[in-house]
LOKERO-692228 format. One record per residue (C-alpha): x, y, z. Coordinates in steps of 0.02 Angstrom, whole numbers, plus 50000, padded with zeros to 5 digits. Layout:
<recs>
XYZ ...
</recs>
This chain:
<recs>
499435046251532 500295051751377 502015050551473 501685035151551 501505027551383 503065037951316 504135031751447 503405013951396 503875018051219 505855022551245 505805006851350 504974994651215 506165001251090 507644997251184 507354980851225 506684975451074 508204981850993 509174971751107 508254956451074 508334960350874 510264959850901 510134945551000 509464933550856 510574922850768 511134925650575 510324915850462 511294919650300 512434934650221 512224950650289 512814960250422 513084946150543 514384939150411 515314955250425 515804952650599 516104936750601 514334930550650 514464917650465 515944907850548 515084900950688 514484885750692 512374878350704 512734871650880 512984886550963 511124889450951 509404881051010 508084881250931 506854882151090 508064899151135 507744905950954 505894903250943 505794908051134 506734922251069 505464923750927 503894927651028 504784937851163 505104950751000 503554950850910 502724953651096 503654967651134 503544973750945 501644974550998 501704985151135 502794996351037 501504997250892 500114997851030 501085012151105 501225022650965 499505021350910 498675027851082 499915041351062 499505044350898 497565045550945 497965054651119 498635067251025 497315069250906 495765069051023 496805083051157 
</recs>
């Protein structure tokens, strides 16, 4: 059980990292350092951004649930 949760945790971590990097930069910060601030607003769709937000939040919830479950398994095993 713990091994399966660890595998899901690693996969969720990689997927969440990719989804966070796919988000469009909203202001300054790191995205504008590498040319992200030069892009026009026409390149992204609000529907795509909302769906990406939902998927990122769902992946984050899976990630948190795996961490809590692994800690509970470690505490009571």
